[in-house]
C-alpha positions in Angstrom: 14.8 -35.4 -95.4 17.6 -36.2 -97.5 20.8 -35.3 -96.3 21.9 -33.3 -99.1 19.2 -31.1 -99.3 18.8 -30.4 -95.7 22.2 -29.4 -95.5 22.2 -27.1 -99.0 19.2 -25.6 -97.2 21.4 -24.9 -94.2 23.6 -23.1 -95.9 21.0 -21.4 -98.7 19.7 -19.7 -95.0 23.2 -19.5 -94.0 24.0 -17.1 -96.9 20.9 -15.1 -97.0 21.3 -15.1 -92.6 25.0 -12.7 -94.5 23.4 -11.2 -96.9 20.9 -9.2 -95.5 23.1 -9.4 -91.6 26.6 -10.3 -92.1 29.7 -9.9 -93.2 28.0 -9.2 -97.1 25.6 -6.5 -95.9 27.0 -4.0 -97.3 28.2 -5.3 -100.7 26.8 -4.4 -103.8 28.0 -8.3 -104.9 28.9 -10.9 -103.4 33.4 -12.3 -104.0 33.5 -14.3 -106.8 32.6 -18.3 -106.4 36.1 -19.8 -105.0 36.8 -17.3 -103.0 32.8 -17.5 -101.3 33.2 -21.4 -101.4 36.0 -20.9 -99.1 34.6 -18.0 -96.8 31.4 -20.7 -96.1 33.6 -23.4 -96.1 31.4 -25.4 -98.6 32.2 -26.6 -101.8 31.6 -25.1 -104.9 29.2 -27.9 -106.3 27.4 -26.8 -103.3 27.8 -23.4 -102.9 26.3 -23.4 -107.2 23.6 -25.1 -106.2 22.9 -22.4 -103.3 23.5 -19.5 -105.5 20.7 -21.1 -108.0 18.3 -21.2 -104.2 18.9 -17.7 -104.2 18.7 -16.6 -107.4 15.5 -18.1 -107.6 14.2 -16.4 -105.3 15.2 -13.1 -106.7 17.3 -12.4 -103.5 20.1 -12.0 -106.3 20.9 -11.7 -110.1 23.9 -13.1 -112.0 25.4 -12.5 -115.4 28.2 -13.7 -116.8 30.7 -11.0 -116.5 29.4 -9.2 -114.4 28.9 -11.4 -110.7 26.1 -12.3 -108.8 24.4 -9.1 -107.7 22.7 -8.4 -104.5 19.5 -7.2 -104.6 18.8 -5.1 -102.2 15.2 -3.9 -103.1 14.0 -7.3 -102.6 15.6 -7.6 -99.3 14.0 -4.9 -97.9 10.7 -6.2 -98.6 8.2 -7.9 -95.0 6.4 -10.7 -96.4 6.3 -12.1 -99.8 3.5 -14.4 -100.9 5.6 -15.9 -103.8 7.6 -17.3 -100.9 6.6 -20.1 -98.0 7.5 -18.6 -94.4 5.9 -19.4 -91.1 3.2 -17.4 -89.8 4.8 -16.4 -86.5 8.5 -15.2 -88.7 6.4 -13.1 -91.5 4.1 -11.5 -88.1 7.5 -11.1 -86.6 9.9 -10.1 -89.9 6.8 -7.2 -90.3 7.7 -5.6 -86.7 5.3 -7.5 -84.3 5.5 -9.3 -81.3 4.3 -13.0 -82.5 2.2 -15.3 -80.6 -0.2 -18.7 -81.4 -3.2 -17.0 -79.5 -4.9 -20.5 -79.8 -4.4 -24.1 -81.0 -8.1 -26.2 -82.1 -7.7 -29.9 -83.8 -10.9 -32.1 -84.3 -11.2 -35.2 -86.5 -13.8 -34.4 -88.8 -15.8 -35.4 -92.1 -14.5 -33.9 -95.6 -17.0 -32.3 -97.5 -17.3 -32.1 -101.4 -14.6 -29.0 -102.0 -12.0 -31.1 -99.3 -12.8 -34.5 -101.1 -12.4 -33.0 -105.0 -8.9 -31.0 -103.5 -7.5 -34.0 -101.8 -8.8 -36.4 -103.9 -10.6 -38.6 -101.1 -14.0 -39.7 -100.8 -16.5 -37.7 -99.6 -17.2 -38.2 -95.9 -13.9 -39.5 -95.8 -12.0 -38.4 -91.8 -9.4 -35.5 -92.2 -7.7 -34.4 -89.3 -8.7 -30.3 -89.5 -5.7 -27.7 -87.2 -7.2 -24.0 -86.8 -4.7 -21.6 -85.8 -5.4 -17.8 -84.9 -2.1 -16.1 -84.8 -2.0 -12.2 -83.3 0.4 -9.1 -83.8 0.9 -7.7 -80.6 -2.3 -8.8 -79.4 -4.5 -8.0 -82.1 -5.9 -11.0 -84.4 -3.9 -10.9 -87.6 -3.6 -14.8 -89.5 -6.7 -17.3 -88.9 -5.7 -21.0 -90.7 -7.2 -23.4 -91.2 -5.4 -27.1 -92.1 -7.0 -30.5 -93.3 -5.2 -33.6 -93.9 -6.5 -37.0 -94.9 -7.1 -39.2 -91.9 -5.2 -41.3 -94.2 -2.0 -39.9 -94.0 -1.5 -39.5 -90.0 0.7 -42.6 -89.2 0.4 -41.7 -85.7 -2.4 -40.6 -83.4 0.0 -40.3 -80.5 1.0 -36.7 -80.3 1.7 -33.5 -78.4 -0.8 -30.2 -78.7 2.5 -28.5 -78.2 3.8 -29.9 -81.0 0.6 -28.4 -83.0 2.0 -24.8 -82.3 4.7 -26.0 -84.9 4.3 -25.2 -88.5 2.4 -28.5 -90.3 5.0 -28.8 -92.7 6.7 -30.6 -89.5 3.8 -32.2 -88.8 3.8 -33.4 -91.9 7.0 -34.8 -91.7 7.4 -36.5 -88.9 3.7 -37.9 -88.4 2.7 -38.3 -92.1 6.3 -38.8 -93.9 5.2 -36.4 -96.6 7.0 -33.0 -97.3 5.1 -30.3 -99.4 7.4 -30.3 -102.4 4.7 -26.9 -104.0 1.4 -25.5 -103.2 -1.1 -23.7 -105.8 -2.5 -21.0 -103.8 -5.7 -18.8 -105.0 -6.1 -15.5 -104.3 -9.0 -13.5 -103.3 -11.0 -10.7 -101.2 -13.5 -12.0 -98.9 -16.1 -10.4 -96.5 -16.1 -11.8 -92.6 -19.0 -13.7 -91.8 -20.6 -14.1 -88.6 -17.9 -17.2 -87.3 -14.5 -14.7 -89.2 -16.0 -12.0 -87.6 -16.0 -13.1 -84.1 -12.7 -14.8 -84.6 -10.9 -11.7 -85.7 -12.9 -10.3 -83.4 -14.8 -6.8 -86.2 -17.7 -6.8 -87.6 -19.3 -9.1 -90.5 -18.1 -7.6 -93.8 -14.8 -6.6 -92.9 -12.7 -7.0 -95.5 -10.3 -10.5 -95.4 -7.5 -11.4 -97.7 -7.9 -14.9 -98.6 -5.7 -17.9 -99.5 -7.0 -21.0 -100.3 -3.8 -23.5 -100.7 -3.3 -27.1 -101.3 0.2 -28.4 -101.2 1.5 -31.3 -103.2 4.3 -34.2 -102.6 7.1 -34.7 -105.3 4.7 -37.3 -107.4 2.0 -34.3 -107.4 -0.4 -35.9 -104.9 -2.2 -33.5 -102.5 -1.0 -34.0 -98.5 -3.0 -30.6 -97.4 -5.5 -28.2 -97.8 -4.6 -25.0 -96.1 -8.0 -22.0 -95.6 -5.6 -18.6 -94.8 -7.5 -15.2 -93.8 -5.7 -12.6 -93.6 -6.5 -9.0 -91.2 -6.3 -6.4 -93.1 -4.3 -3.5 -92.7 -1.1 -5.6 -90.7 0.4 -7.5 -93.1 1.8 -5.7 -96.2 2.2 -8.6 -99.3 4.4 -8.0 -102.4 4.7 -10.2 -105.2 7.6 -11.6 -107.2 7.6 -11.9 -110.2 10.6 -12.4 -113.1 11.2 -12.2 -116.7 11.6 -15.0 -117.6 
């Protein structure tokens, strides 16, 4: 990852932590840019990049002559569908004890749907990882990730590493970074396989997210099928006027 981008992300995370839990948590507005840059020990140019990210994600609003307003109502949202967050963090932020209950890895031949979405040839080998995440020991999230085997640069990895976020695996073993994704969201009824995974009855409603992740050049590098048990996580989407 580019060092400048890495620093920007690090400072953005630090500033968001200060807004949530630190020196700015009781404030309605952030200090002026000069003062804020000094408090964080960064340049005003870098600070502006960080503020732009937080504004895009809805945590703050900026207006000339008014300043930078902290959006408490957005900060209080537990689970945002419009932001990428790791599953364990998502479950923890909702107030549960989060665990990865199981991880299954296999090399398989891709079907037509996977081939089309990842721009692979039908039957081409894919790297598939199934994960089950629990909330207070209850099955909460089941995710199946698909990566074209052509993208995996080495077959030498430890199972413990596959418990890390799939984005980490992509960066370390595929030299790829998900720049953006497109997600289709719909309700599905649990079939026999999903019912067994979630220890529930067939026909139980699940929230399903069918997601394709793209690199900076618009090439699909990851396909994920995510299933969420109803009644555990509350999903919210933030929409802004453009």
